N, C-alpha and C positions, 0 to 999 in steps of 0.2 A: 568838284567834289568827287571823292573816290567812292565807288559802290562796294559795299561789303561783300565778301565772298560767301556763297552758300556753304553750309556744312558739308564735310566730305566723309563718307562712310569708309570703313576699313576695306571693303571689296573694291570701292571706287578708287581708293588710293593704289591698291595692288594693280588694278586695271591700267593705271597710268604707265606702267612698265611695258605693257603689251600694246598700248594704243599706237595706231599708225596713222599716216596722213590719210584723210577721208576723200578717197577718189570718187566717191559717189556724189560729193558736193562740189568739188573743185578739180580742175585739171592743172597740172604743174606747168604745162606749156600753153602759150596763147593759141588761139584758133588759126592764126596766120604766122608764118615765119617772120621774125624780127631781123632786119639787116644788121642793125648795130646793137651790140650788147656791151658796149664799153663800160667798165665799172666806174669810170670818171665822168660818165654822162651828166652827173649832177652839176659839173662845173659850167655847163651851158645854161642851166636854169637853177641857180643856187637857191633863190628865194622860193621857188616851187618845191624844191627838194626839202628845204627847211620847214615849209608849211605842211608838207606831208608827214614829216617826223613829229611836229608839234601836235598834229591831229591824232596820229597813232598813239601817242603817249598821254593823251588826256585820260581822266579817271573814269569815264563812263565805261560801263560793261559792253554796250553796243553803240556804234555811231556810224553815220552815213556821211560821205562827202562826194561832191562831183568835181571833175576836172575837165575843163575845156582846153582848147588850144590846137595847133597844127597836129594832125594825126601822127605823122612820123616822129615828131619831137616828143609828144606826150606818151606814146606807146613805148618808145625806147627808153624814156626816163623811168616810167613806172615799172618796166621789166628790170631795169638795173636796180631800182629802189627795192623791188620785191626780193631780188637775189641777194642783196646786201642784208635785208631784214630776216630772211630765212636762213642765214648762215652759209649760203652757198659760197660767198667770198671768203669766209673763214675757212671753209673746207678746202677750197682751191689754194689757200695760202698755208695750209697745214704742213705741206712738205712731205708728201709720200702716202702710201697706202696705210701704213701702221699709224702714222700720225692722224690721219683722217679717221681711222677706226676708233682711236682713243678719244677723238673729239666727239664722234657720234655717241660713244658710251657715256661720256661726261654729260652731254646734253640730255641723254635718256635718264640718267640718274637725277639730274636737276629737276626734270619733269615729275619725278615721283616724290620730290621733297616739298610736300604741300605747305610746310611751315616756312619755307624759304621765300624771301621777298624776291620777286623777279627783278633782274637788272636790265638796263637799256640794251646791253650787248647780248642778252639771251636770245637765241634764234626763235623766230616765229614760224608758223606755217603760213605759206603764202601761195595763192593760185588763182585761177580764173574760174568765175562762178559758172556752174552748169545750170542750176535753177530747177532741179528735179524736186517737185513739192515734197514728196514723201521723205526723201533724203534730208531736205532742209528741216523738216519738222523733227526729225530724229537726231539732228546734229548737235553735238556737244564738244566744244573745242578741247583738245588735249593740251594745247598751249595758246598763247596769244596768236590770233589769226587775222590775216589780211586777205579779203576776197575782192577781186577785181571784176566788175561787170563790164565786159567789152561793149563798145558802141554798137557793133553788129550782132550782139548776143541776144539777150532777152528782150521781148517787146515790153511795152509799159505795163500791161496787166500782169505779166510774169514777174517783172521787177517789183511791182508793188506787193505782189504776193510773197516774194522772197523777203522783202523788208518787214512785212507784217509778221511773217513766221519767225524771223530772227529776233525781232523786237519782243514778240510775245514770249519767246522761250529764253530771253537773255537773263531773266532772273535765276535761271538754273545754271548759268554759264560760270565756270570757275576762272575763266580767263577772258580777256577783252577780245572782242570781234569788231573789225573795221570793214565796212563795205564801201568801196571806191567805184563810183559810177563814171564811166569814161564817155566824153564826147556829147553829153546831153545834160540838160538841166532837169530839175525836178520841181514841179509847182507845189510848194508846201500846202498852199491853200486848197488845192485839188484833192489832197490827201487828208484834209483835216477831219474827216468823218470816218477814218479808218483806225484800227488799233495802232498804226504807226504814228499817230498824231502827236505823241510825246517825243518823237525822235527829232533831235536837232540835226539840220542838214547844213554842212559846211561847204561853201563854195571856194574851191582853190583855183586861183586864176593864173593862167599862163602869162609870162612876162610881156609878150607882144600885145596882149589884150589889156594889160594893166598899165601900160606905159613903160615905166623903167624897171618895175620889179613885180614879182608875183605877190599875192596876198591871200588872206583867207578871211572869209566873213561867214557868219552863222545865221541861218534863218530857222526859226522853230516852226514845225509843221502844225503846232497847236494854235497858231495865229489865224 
């Protein structure tokens, strides 16, 4: 079910033209260098890639997923997936500085078209979650956003606080936000008495753990 968008004031619409990537909430680069950044990385785990795409384009305003699997494989895949999602691949294929500038201007113009239905090919914001509480409480996405919580990043208490904050404020979001938790599981029952209790947690499985293919299953934290 698609969540209706909140109403947008004229000043907010004008602000979309000036909005920038929120570096107080996310970093563009992971905390550790990634050896492999091949754009065709999804060929090694096509079912996992497809599960990530399906999860990103569900209708919820805010959703959480976990991804297990071998660290090198999942980290490389998620980085490649993020760079495709945020338009980096489009920018690299644009063919020169002028073409890249025109692409950026077109994307910026589309951000300001509040009446326009977003397309699957429209660039997202994608980055690695910092978890600063005040910044998260103030966060409002300028476009659809993927946040990646690294395995060695936030502890459980900070991660829970991040989920609570994003879930509580998601009613004011004009775009979808996805939080992908790397390398650990989330016990939905342990979070059942928190404001995040209505958030469905999707478990995206790496092929080696699922047998022959990756899959996605959903557990509701309200259970």
